[in-house]
C-alpha positions as CSV (number, residue, x, y, z in Angstrom):
1,M,-30.2,-7.0,-42.0
2,I,-28.1,-10.0,-41.2
3,G,-29.0,-11.7,-38.0
4,N,-26.5,-12.5,-35.2
5,P,-25.7,-16.3,-35.2
6,R,-26.3,-18.0,-31.9
7,I,-23.3,-19.1,-30.0
8,S,-25.1,-22.4,-29.2
9,D,-25.2,-23.1,-32.9
10,L,-21.5,-22.4,-33.4
11,R,-20.6,-24.6,-30.4
12,K,-21.8,-27.6,-32.4
13,G,-18.4,-27.7,-34.0
14,G,-16.5,-26.8,-30.8
15,V,-15.1,-28.6,-27.8
16,P,-17.1,-31.6,-26.7
17,P,-18.2,-31.3,-23.1
18,A,-16.8,-34.7,-22.3
19,L,-13.3,-33.8,-23.4
20,L,-13.5,-30.5,-21.6
21,A,-14.5,-32.4,-18.4
22,V,-11.5,-34.8,-18.9
23,F,-9.2,-31.8,-19.2
24,L,-10.5,-30.1,-16.1
25,L,-10.3,-33.3,-14.1
26,L,-6.7,-33.9,-15.2
27,S,-5.8,-30.4,-14.4
28,A,-7.4,-30.6,-11.0
29,G,-5.7,-33.9,-10.3
30,I,-2.3,-32.6,-11.3
31,I,-2.7,-29.4,-9.1
32,T,-4.0,-31.4,-6.1
33,G,-1.3,-34.0,-6.4
34,G,1.4,-31.3,-6.7
35,I,0.0,-29.4,-3.7
36,L,-0.1,-32.5,-1.5
37,F,3.4,-33.4,-2.6
38,Y,4.7,-30.0,-1.8
39,R,3.0,-30.0,1.6
40,G,4.5,-33.4,2.4
41,Q,8.0,-32.1,1.4
42,A,7.5,-29.0,3.6
43,Q,6.5,-31.2,6.5
44,R,9.4,-33.5,6.0
45,T,11.8,-30.6,5.7
46,R,10.5,-29.1,9.0
47,Q,10.7,-32.4,10.8
48,Q,14.3,-32.9,9.5
49,Q,15.3,-29.4,10.7
50,E,13.6,-30.0,14.0
51,L,15.6,-33.2,14.5
52,I,18.8,-31.4,13.6
53,L,18.0,-28.6,16.0
54,E,17.1,-31.0,18.8
55,S,20.4,-32.9,18.2
56,I,22.5,-29.8,18.2
57,A,20.6,-28.4,21.3
58,Q,21.2,-31.7,23.1
59,L,24.9,-31.7,22.0
60,K,25.4,-28.1,23.3
61,M,23.6,-28.9,26.5
62,D,25.7,-32.0,27.1
63,Q,28.9,-30.0,26.4
64,I,27.9,-27.3,28.9
65,V,26.9,-29.9,31.5
66,N,30.2,-31.7,31.0
67,W,32.1,-28.5,31.2
68,R,30.3,-27.6,34.5
69,N,31.0,-31.1,35.9
70,E,34.7,-30.9,34.9
71,R,35.0,-27.6,36.8
72,L,33.3,-29.0,39.9
73,D,35.5,-32.1,39.7
74,D,38.5,-29.8,39.5
75,G,37.3,-28.1,42.7
76,K,36.6,-31.4,44.5
77,M,40.0,-32.7,43.5
78,L,41.7,-29.6,45.1
79,A,39.5,-29.7,48.1
80,H,40.5,-33.3,48.9
81,S,44.0,-33.4,47.6
82,P,46.4,-34.4,50.5
83,V,49.4,-33.0,48.6
84,F,47.8,-29.6,48.1
85,A,46.5,-29.6,51.7
86,T,50.1,-30.4,53.0
87,A,51.6,-27.7,50.9
88,L,49.0,-25.2,52.1
89,A,49.4,-26.2,55.8
90,A,53.2,-25.8,55.5
91,W,52.8,-22.4,53.9
92,L,50.4,-21.2,56.6
93,A,52.7,-22.4,59.3
94,H,55.9,-21.0,57.8
95,P,55.1,-18.5,54.9
96,Q,58.7,-18.5,53.8
97,A,59.9,-18.1,50.2
98,A,60.5,-21.7,49.5
99,E,57.1,-22.8,50.7
100,T,55.5,-19.9,48.8
101,D,57.2,-21.0,45.6
102,R,56.1,-24.6,46.1
103,L,52.5,-23.5,46.7
104,L,52.5,-21.2,43.7
105,A,53.8,-23.9,41.5
106,S,51.0,-26.1,42.7
107,L,48.4,-23.4,42.0
108,F,50.0,-22.6,38.6
109,G,49.7,-26.2,37.7
110,V,45.9,-26.1,38.4
111,D,45.0,-22.9,36.5
112,G,47.5,-23.6,33.7
113,A,46.2,-27.1,33.0
114,R,42.6,-26.1,33.1
115,A,43.0,-22.7,31.5
116,Y,41.6,-20.8,34.5
117,Y,42.1,-17.0,34.2
118,N,43.4,-16.6,37.7
119,T,43.6,-18.5,41.1
120,L,43.1,-16.7,44.4
121,L,43.7,-18.0,47.9
122,L,41.5,-16.2,50.5
123,D,40.9,-16.4,54.2
124,K,37.5,-16.5,55.9
125,A,37.2,-12.7,55.8
126,G,37.7,-12.6,52.0
127,R,41.3,-11.2,52.2
128,V,43.5,-12.4,49.3
129,L,46.4,-14.3,50.8
130,M,48.0,-15.4,47.5
131,V,47.3,-15.0,43.8
132,T,48.9,-16.8,40.9
133,R,48.8,-13.8,38.5
134,P,48.9,-10.5,40.4
135,D,48.6,-8.5,37.2
136,R,45.2,-10.1,36.6
137,L,43.9,-9.6,40.2
138,A,40.3,-8.5,40.3
139,G,38.7,-7.2,43.4
140,V,36.6,-9.5,45.7
141,C,33.1,-7.9,45.7
142,D,30.1,-8.7,47.9
143,D,28.8,-11.3,45.4
144,T,32.2,-13.1,45.6
145,Q,32.1,-12.9,49.4
146,R,28.6,-14.4,49.6
147,L,29.7,-17.3,47.4
148,L,32.8,-17.9,49.6
149,D,30.7,-17.8,52.8
150,A,28.2,-20.3,51.3
151,A,31.0,-22.7,50.2
152,L,32.8,-22.5,53.6
153,Q,29.5,-23.1,55.4
154,S,28.4,-26.0,53.3
155,G,31.8,-27.5,52.7
156,E,30.8,-28.0,49.0
157,V,32.5,-26.8,45.9
158,I,30.3,-24.1,44.2
159,L,30.4,-23.0,40.5
160,S,29.0,-19.4,40.3
161,D,26.8,-17.9,37.6
162,F,28.0,-15.4,35.1
163,Y,28.6,-12.0,36.8
164,R,30.9,-9.0,37.1
165,C,31.8,-7.1,40.3
166,N,31.4,-3.7,38.6
167,P,30.2,-2.5,35.2
168,D,33.8,-1.9,34.0
169,E,35.1,-5.4,34.9
170,F,35.1,-8.4,32.8
171,I,32.4,-11.1,32.9
172,H,33.6,-14.2,34.7
173,L,32.5,-17.3,36.6
174,D,34.1,-18.4,39.9
175,L,34.8,-21.9,41.0
176,I,34.7,-21.6,44.9
177,V,36.7,-24.4,46.7
178,P,36.5,-24.6,50.5
179,L,39.9,-25.9,51.9
180,Q,40.4,-27.9,55.0
181,I,43.5,-28.3,57.1
182,Q,43.8,-31.6,59.0
183,Q,44.3,-31.0,62.7
184,G,44.2,-34.3,64.6
185,V,41.0,-36.1,63.8
186,Q,38.9,-33.0,63.1
187,A,39.0,-31.2,59.8
188,E,38.1,-27.5,59.9
189,P,37.6,-25.2,56.9
190,I,40.0,-22.3,57.4
191,D,40.5,-20.9,53.9
192,G,38.9,-20.9,50.4
193,M,40.3,-20.8,46.9
194,I,38.7,-19.1,43.9
195,L,39.5,-20.2,40.4
196,Q,38.3,-17.4,38.1
197,I,36.9,-18.5,34.6
198,L,36.6,-16.2,31.6
199,P,33.8,-17.5,29.4
200,T,35.4,-15.9,26.4
201,D,38.3,-18.4,26.6
202,F,36.3,-21.6,26.2
203,L,32.6,-21.4,27.1
204,Y,31.5,-18.7,24.6
205,P,33.3,-20.4,21.7
206,L,31.8,-23.7,22.8
207,I,28.2,-22.2,22.7
208,Q,28.7,-20.2,19.5
209,S,30.2,-23.0,17.4
210,W,27.7,-24.7,15.1
211,P,28.5,-28.3,14.0
212,V,27.0,-28.0,10.5
213,P,27.3,-25.1,7.9
214,S,24.5,-22.5,8.4
215,Q,24.0,-18.9,7.5
216,T,21.7,-17.9,10.4
217,S,21.9,-20.6,13.2
218,E,23.1,-19.8,16.7
219,T,22.9,-21.0,20.2
220,L,21.8,-18.7,23.1
221,L,22.4,-19.2,26.8
222,I,19.9,-17.2,28.9
223,R,18.6,-16.9,32.4
224,R,15.6,-15.2,34.0
225,E,15.9,-12.0,36.1
226,G,12.5,-10.9,37.4
227,N,10.3,-10.1,34.4
228,Q,13.2,-10.1,31.9
229,V,15.3,-12.5,29.9
230,V,19.0,-11.9,30.2
231,F,21.3,-13.1,27.4
232,L,24.5,-14.6,28.9
233,N,26.6,-15.0,25.8
234,E,27.6,-12.8,22.9
235,L,25.2,-12.9,20.0
236,R,25.8,-13.5,16.4
237,Y,24.1,-10.4,15.1
238,R,24.8,-8.0,18.0
239,T,28.0,-7.1,19.9
240,N,28.6,-6.4,23.6
241,T,25.4,-8.1,24.6
242,A,26.4,-10.5,27.4
243,L,24.7,-9.6,30.7
244,V,23.6,-6.3,29.1
245,F,21.0,-7.2,26.5
246,K,17.5,-8.0,28.0
247,L,14.1,-8.6,26.6
248,P,10.6,-8.8,28.2
249,L,9.6,-12.1,29.6
250,A,6.0,-11.5,28.5
251,D,6.6,-11.9,24.8
252,P,4.9,-15.3,23.9
253,Q,6.6,-15.5,20.5
254,L,10.2,-15.1,21.8
255,P,11.9,-18.5,22.2
256,A,14.3,-17.1,24.8
257,A,11.3,-16.0,26.9
258,I,9.7,-19.4,26.6
259,A,12.9,-21.0,27.7
260,A,13.3,-18.6,30.7
261,L,9.8,-19.7,31.9
262,G,11.2,-23.2,32.3
263,K,9.6,-24.8,29.2
264,E,11.2,-27.2,26.8
265,G,10.5,-28.4,23.2
266,T,10.4,-27.1,19.7
267,V,8.8,-23.7,19.1
268,E,8.4,-21.3,16.2
269,G,8.4,-17.5,16.8
270,H,10.7,-14.5,16.4
271,D,14.1,-13.9,17.8
272,Y,15.7,-10.8,19.2
273,R,16.0,-9.3,15.7
274,G,12.3,-9.8,15.0
275,R,13.0,-12.5,12.4
276,Q,10.9,-15.6,12.2
277,V,12.9,-18.6,13.6
278,L,12.5,-22.3,14.4
279,A,14.0,-23.0,17.8
280,V,14.6,-25.8,20.3
281,V,14.6,-24.7,24.0
282,R,16.3,-26.8,26.8
283,Q,16.9,-26.3,30.5
284,V,20.5,-26.8,31.6
285,P,20.4,-29.2,34.6
286,D,21.6,-28.0,38.1
287,S,21.9,-24.4,36.8
288,P,19.7,-21.3,36.4
289,W,20.5,-21.4,32.6
290,A,18.4,-22.3,29.6
291,L,19.6,-23.0,26.1
292,V,18.1,-21.9,22.8
293,A,19.2,-23.4,19.5
294,K,17.6,-21.6,16.6
295,T,17.6,-21.1,12.8
296,D,15.8,-18.6,10.6
297,T,12.8,-20.1,9.0
298,D,13.9,-18.5,5.7
299,E,17.0,-20.8,5.8
300,V,15.0,-23.8,7.0
301,F,12.7,-23.6,4.0
302,A,15.2,-22.2,1.5
303,S,15.3,-25.5,-0.3
304,L,11.5,-25.5,-0.6
305,R,11.7,-22.3,-2.7
306,T,13.6,-24.1,-5.4
307,L,11.2,-27.1,-5.0
308,A,8.2,-24.7,-5.3
309,I,9.5,-23.2,-8.5
310,A,10.2,-26.7,-9.9
311,F,6.7,-27.8,-8.7
312,I,5.0,-24.8,-10.5
313,I,6.9,-25.4,-13.7
314,A,6.1,-29.1,-13.6
315,V,2.4,-28.5,-12.9
316,I,2.3,-26.0,-15.7
317,L,4.0,-28.4,-18.1
318,L,1.7,-31.2,-17.2
319,I,-1.4,-29.0,-17.6
320,V,0.0,-27.8,-21.0
321,L,0.6,-31.3,-22.1
322,A,-3.0,-32.3,-21.0
323,G,-4.4,-29.3,-22.8
324,A,-2.3,-30.1,-25.9
325,G,-3.6,-33.6,-25.9
326,V,-7.2,-32.5,-25.6
327,G,-6.5,-29.7,-28.1
328,L,-5.3,-32.2,-30.7
329,I,-8.7,-34.0,-30.5
330,F,-10.9,-31.0,-31.2
331,S,-8.5,-28.6,-33.1
332,A,-10.3,-29.3,-36.4
333,Q,-13.7,-28.6,-34.9
334,G,-12.3,-25.5,-33.2
335,R,-11.0,-24.1,-36.5
336,A,-14.5,-24.5,-38.0
337,F,-16.1,-22.8,-35.0
338,Y,-13.8,-19.8,-35.1
339,Q,-14.1,-19.4,-38.8
340,Q,-17.9,-19.3,-38.5
341,L,-17.6,-16.9,-35.6
342,Y,-15.2,-14.7,-37.6
343,R,-17.7,-14.6,-40.5
344,A,-20.5,-13.7,-38.2
345,E,-18.5,-11.0,-36.6
346,A,-17.5,-9.7,-40.0
347,A,-21.2,-9.6,-40.9
348,R,-22.0,-7.7,-37.8
349,Q,-19.2,-5.2,-38.4
350,E,-20.4,-4.7,-42.0
351,E,-24.0,-4.1,-40.7
352,R,-22.7,-1.7,-38.1
353,G,-20.7,0.2,-40.7
354,R,-23.7,0.5,-42.9
355,L,-25.9,1.7,-40.1
356,L,-23.2,4.3,-39.1
357,D,-23.1,5.5,-42.7
358,E,-26.9,5.7,-42.7
359,V,-26.9,7.7,-39.5
360,E,-24.2,10.0,-40.8
361,R,-26.2,10.5,-44.0
362,K,-29.4,11.2,-42.1
363,N,-27.6,13.7,-39.9
364,K,-26.3,15.5,-42.9
365,E,-29.7,15.6,-44.5
366,L,-31.2,16.9,-41.3
367,E,-28.5,19.6,-41.0
368,S,-29.2,20.6,-44.7
369,I,-32.9,20.7,-44.0
370,I,-32.4,22.9,-40.9
371,Y,-30.0,25.2,-42.9
372,V,-32.4,25.5,-45.8
373,A,-35.5,25.9,-43.5
374,S,-33.7,28.6,-41.5
375,H,-32.9,30.5,-44.7
376,D,-36.4,30.1,-46.0
377,L,-37.9,31.3,-42.7
378,R,-35.6,34.3,-42.8
379,S,-37.4,36.0,-45.7
380,P,-40.9,36.1,-44.3
381,L,-39.4,37.0,-40.9
382,V,-37.6,40.0,-42.5
383,N,-40.9,41.0,-44.2
384,I,-42.8,40.8,-40.8
385,Q,-40.1,42.9,-39.2
386,G,-40.1,45.4,-42.0
387,F,-43.9,45.8,-42.3
388,S,-44.3,46.0,-38.5
389,Q,-41.9,48.9,-38.5
390,R,-43.9,50.5,-41.3
391,L,-47.1,49.9,-39.4
392,Q,-45.6,51.5,-36.3
393,K,-44.5,54.5,-38.4
394,S,-48.0,54.8,-40.0
395,S,-49.6,54.6,-36.6
396,G,-47.5,57.5,-35.5
397,E,-48.5,59.4,-38.5
398,L,-52.2,58.8,-37.8
399,V,-51.8,60.0,-34.3
400,R,-50.2,63.2,-35.6
401,L,-53.1,63.7,-38.0
402,L,-55.7,63.3,-35.4
403,T,-54.2,66.1,-33.4
404,Q,-55.0,68.6,-36.3
405,P,-57.6,71.3,-35.3
406,D,-60.0,70.5,-38.1
407,V,-60.5,66.8,-36.9
408,P,-63.8,66.3,-35.3
409,E,-63.6,65.6,-31.6
410,T,-65.8,62.5,-31.8
411,L,-63.5,61.0,-34.4
412,R,-60.4,61.8,-32.3
413,L,-62.0,60.2,-29.2
414,A,-63.0,57.1,-31.1
415,A,-59.6,56.6,-32.8
416,A,-57.4,57.4,-29.8
417,P,-57.7,54.0,-28.0
418,I,-57.0,52.2,-31.2
419,L,-53.9,54.2,-32.2
420,E,-52.5,54.8,-28.7
421,E,-53.1,51.4,-27.1
422,R,-54.3,48.5,-29.2
423,I,-52.0,49.0,-32.2
424,P,-48.8,49.7,-30.1
425,T,-49.6,46.7,-28.0
426,A,-50.0,44.4,-31.0
427,L,-46.9,45.9,-32.6
428,H,-44.9,45.2,-29.4
429,F,-46.0,41.5,-29.4
430,I,-45.2,41.2,-33.2
431,Q,-41.8,42.7,-32.8
432,A,-40.9,40.6,-29.6
433,S,-42.1,37.4,-31.4
434,S,-40.2,38.2,-34.5
435,A,-37.0,39.0,-32.4
436,K,-37.4,35.6,-30.7
437,M,-38.0,33.9,-34.0
438,D,-34.8,35.6,-35.3
439,G,-32.8,34.3,-32.3
440,L,-34.2,30.7,-32.9
441,I,-33.3,30.8,-36.5
442,N,-29.8,32.0,-35.8
443,G,-29.4,29.3,-33.2
444,L,-30.6,26.6,-35.7
445,L,-28.1,28.0,-38.2
446,R,-25.3,27.7,-35.7
447,L,-26.3,24.2,-34.8
448,S,-26.4,23.2,-38.5
449,R,-23.0,24.7,-39.2
450,V,-21.4,22.7,-36.4
451,G,-21.7,19.5,-38.4
452,R,-20.6,21.1,-41.6
453,V,-17.5,23.0,-40.4
454,V,-14.2,21.3,-41.3
455,L,-12.3,20.8,-38.1
456,S,-8.7,21.9,-37.8
457,P,-7.4,19.9,-34.8
458,A,-4.2,20.7,-33.0
459,Q,-2.6,20.3,-29.6
460,L,-4.3,23.0,-27.5
461,D,-2.9,24.9,-24.5
462,M,-5.9,25.0,-22.3
463,N,-4.3,27.3,-19.7
464,G,-3.8,30.0,-22.5
465,M,-7.3,29.3,-23.8
466,F,-9.0,30.0,-20.4
467,E,-6.9,33.2,-20.0
468,A,-8.4,34.4,-23.3
469,I,-12.0,33.3,-22.4
470,L,-11.8,35.0,-19.0
471,A,-10.4,38.2,-20.6
472,T,-13.5,38.2,-23.0
473,L,-15.9,37.7,-20.1
474,A,-14.1,40.1,-17.7
475,F,-16.9,42.7,-17.8
476,Q,-19.7,40.1,-17.1
477,L,-17.6,38.5,-14.3
478,E,-17.0,41.8,-12.6
479,K,-20.6,42.8,-12.9
480,A,-21.7,39.6,-11.3
481,S,-18.9,39.8,-8.6
482,A,-17.9,36.3,-9.6
483,A,-14.6,34.7,-8.5
484,V,-13.0,32.3,-11.0
485,D,-10.3,29.8,-9.9
486,V,-8.5,28.0,-12.7
487,E,-6.0,25.3,-11.8
488,S,-3.2,24.0,-14.0
489,L,-4.9,22.2,-16.9
490,P,-3.6,19.4,-19.2
491,S,-3.6,20.0,-22.9
492,C,-6.0,18.2,-25.3
493,W,-6.4,17.6,-29.0
494,G,-9.1,19.5,-30.9
495,D,-10.2,22.4,-33.0
496,G,-9.3,25.6,-31.0
497,G,-12.3,27.7,-32.1
498,Q,-14.9,25.0,-31.3
499,I,-13.3,24.0,-28.0
500,N,-13.2,27.7,-27.0
501,Q,-16.9,27.9,-27.8
502,V,-17.6,24.9,-25.5
503,F,-16.0,26.4,-22.4
504,S,-17.2,29.9,-23.2
505,N,-20.8,28.6,-23.2
506,L,-20.3,26.7,-19.9
507,L,-18.9,29.8,-18.2
508,D,-21.6,32.0,-19.7
509,N,-24.3,29.6,-18.4
510,A,-22.7,29.8,-14.9
511,L,-23.1,33.6,-15.1
512,K,-26.7,33.4,-16.4
513,Y,-27.9,30.9,-13.8
514,R,-26.2,32.2,-10.7
515,D,-27.9,32.0,-7.3
516,P,-29.0,35.6,-6.3
517,D,-28.8,34.7,-2.6
518,R,-25.0,33.9,-2.6
519,S,-21.8,34.9,-4.3
520,L,-20.8,33.1,-7.4
521,R,-17.6,31.1,-7.4
522,I,-16.4,29.1,-10.5
523,R,-13.7,26.5,-10.2
524,V,-12.0,25.0,-13.3
525,T,-9.8,21.8,-12.9
526,G,-8.4,19.2,-15.2
527,R,-6.8,15.8,-15.0
528,V,-5.7,12.9,-17.3
529,E,-7.4,9.6,-17.0
530,G,-6.9,6.6,-19.4
531,G,-5.4,8.7,-22.2
532,K,-8.3,11.3,-21.9
533,A,-8.2,14.9,-20.6
534,V,-11.2,15.4,-18.2
535,Y,-12.0,19.1,-17.4
536,T,-14.5,20.2,-14.7
537,V,-16.3,23.5,-14.6
538,A,-18.0,23.7,-11.2
539,D,-20.1,26.6,-9.9
540,T,-22.1,27.6,-6.9
541,G,-25.2,28.5,-8.9
542,R,-28.8,27.5,-8.6
543,G,-28.2,23.9,-9.5
544,I,-30.3,21.6,-11.8
545,P,-33.1,19.4,-10.6
546,L,-32.5,15.7,-11.3
547,D,-35.5,15.4,-13.7
548,H,-34.0,18.1,-15.9
549,Q,-30.4,16.9,-16.0
550,E,-30.9,14.8,-19.2
551,R,-33.3,17.3,-20.9
552,I,-30.9,20.2,-20.7
553,W,-29.1,18.8,-23.7
554,E,-32.2,18.9,-25.9
555,V,-32.8,21.6,-28.5
556,F,-34.8,24.6,-27.3
557,H,-35.1,23.2,-23.7
558,R,-34.7,25.9,-21.1
559,L,-34.4,25.3,-17.3
560,D,-36.7,28.3,-16.6
561,P,-38.6,29.2,-19.8
562,Q,-40.2,32.3,-18.2
563,G,-37.1,33.4,-16.4
564,S,-35.0,36.5,-17.1
565,A,-31.9,34.7,-18.3
566,P,-31.5,35.3,-22.1
567,G,-31.1,32.5,-24.6
568,E,-33.0,30.1,-26.9
569,G,-32.1,26.8,-25.2
570,L,-29.6,25.8,-27.9
571,G,-26.3,26.4,-26.0
572,L,-25.8,23.0,-24.3
573,A,-27.1,21.1,-27.4
574,L,-24.5,23.0,-29.4
575,V,-21.8,22.1,-26.7
576,R,-22.7,18.4,-26.8
577,R,-22.6,18.3,-30.6
578,I,-19.1,19.9,-30.6
579,V,-17.8,17.5,-27.9
580,E,-19.1,14.4,-29.7
581,R,-17.5,15.6,-33.0
582,H,-14.2,15.5,-31.1
583,H,-14.9,11.9,-30.0
584,G,-15.4,13.1,-26.4
585,R,-18.3,13.2,-24.0
586,I,-19.9,15.7,-21.6
587,W,-22.1,15.1,-18.5
588,V,-23.3,17.0,-15.5
589,E,-23.6,16.5,-11.7
590,S,-25.8,18.9,-9.9
591,A,-28.3,19.5,-7.1
592,P,-30.6,22.5,-6.5
593,G,-29.1,25.0,-4.1
594,R,-25.6,23.4,-4.3
595,G,-24.5,24.4,-7.8
596,S,-23.5,22.3,-10.8
597,A,-20.3,20.6,-12.1
598,F,-20.0,20.0,-15.9
599,F,-17.4,17.4,-17.0
600,V,-15.9,17.5,-20.5
601,E,-13.8,14.6,-21.7
602,L,-11.6,15.1,-24.7
603,P,-8.7,13.2,-26.4
604,T,-5.2,14.2,-25.5
605,K,-3.7,13.1,-28.8
606,P,-4.9,12.3,-32.3
């Protein structure tokens, strides 16, 4: 028998540990350097994007602040314009057509130059005295009146927040200008002027425009209302959202909520779509507004994905080059190592083949011995059975003769116990033992034939096979009041007759070893796992103790040798032999009082 060469001996011509260590160190250095480089690039990319967002947020905030200041300057200019005050005083004193035209021309000059939506002239009670565009006239609601009262009381120009007087009206801002008419040395506010501003004309486009190309960036203008964040402008990914779309202020990952709480800086979280974003939040001075400039993190780090792919490819190439360099050094030794390993493996395979052939030969010899021995035992067994029958017949004849009248009574009394009790008892044991011997011999013959029968494998329809088996066992099943449930079964590859014998034996065992204290239920299922068909025959019988679960496959082993169940203890040994000849396997899972489940694994194809 050829020994198995030690791997340590073969390694003498393999990779030197020093070269292997060098390769591992080079690989580790390459990977570590690449990771550090990638992290540095990611940090720089984030810092650059933060700078861009901060610059854009500052730009937008400056634009909004400038726009607000320009509107307030417009109001102050009107409030202190002597020309406008003179025209207004003249119109109030003599509201004639010429004066009206002159005042309207002045007002048209204001809202036309600054692109105001409409200009209204009101008295202290909020009544509209004059309007530049009557077709655009919107009602003066309570909010407007409160703004007018505040402006008249303070004498200061007020720029309102975004609002609408009713849900159906357009969103606008109002520039409230208190007007004063000079009367002697005292100036008294007697009227107010409202310049209505539509944010859709200039402010929304100003907010929504982005100075650099971007697929996801946008600017949000928000304010806080109680425990909610209100979006003041139209959004890039939603429509009709201004003053309508609101989100909870309590979301710590929402940049708009962070801004509404009065915080500033760069944050990372999720936007109103739930997408991860990088954002800069700012507070707009002298207003209830906050500004959010944001970009999706997917876009921020999009360039890093290409860098990551290039990094992985570069690392792989460097490791391959390092490996190739080390491989060139020990390739010759490696070839010798694998050649020796191949020769050793070939020797092991040759030895394994020889042992398998030897086992197969021994099995055939054993089967032949069993077959011959069974036939040789048959002749003396037949003689025993025949002569026992003759002896039984002769005993009956002697009993008859003893009943003749001329037989002495003493002889009859002496022979009666022998002929009527002892000889029949001995004959009963002889006949029972010979019948058992006959069954054992028949079982051995069946077991020996399993190994000699030529298999005729084919693709088997297991559903049809179980229908036939159940039809054969119909009487026994009905007698035992057993219920059998067979699910849809996969096909397998094998000899139809022998596979039929396997499952017939398993069902027959379930009937033999049923639990007398409960009804018998048999369930047959099947599945395909790893190219094998696995069938399960589960019953609610007595169950098998753990210490018997390996011995049940032995020849002549019976779970209850003194029990009433018929058999010689060869059925499961025969079943295992058939399954193994089909390159399958069989096993059992069982517990006393809970039943048994036999699993049969067979190939699904040749």
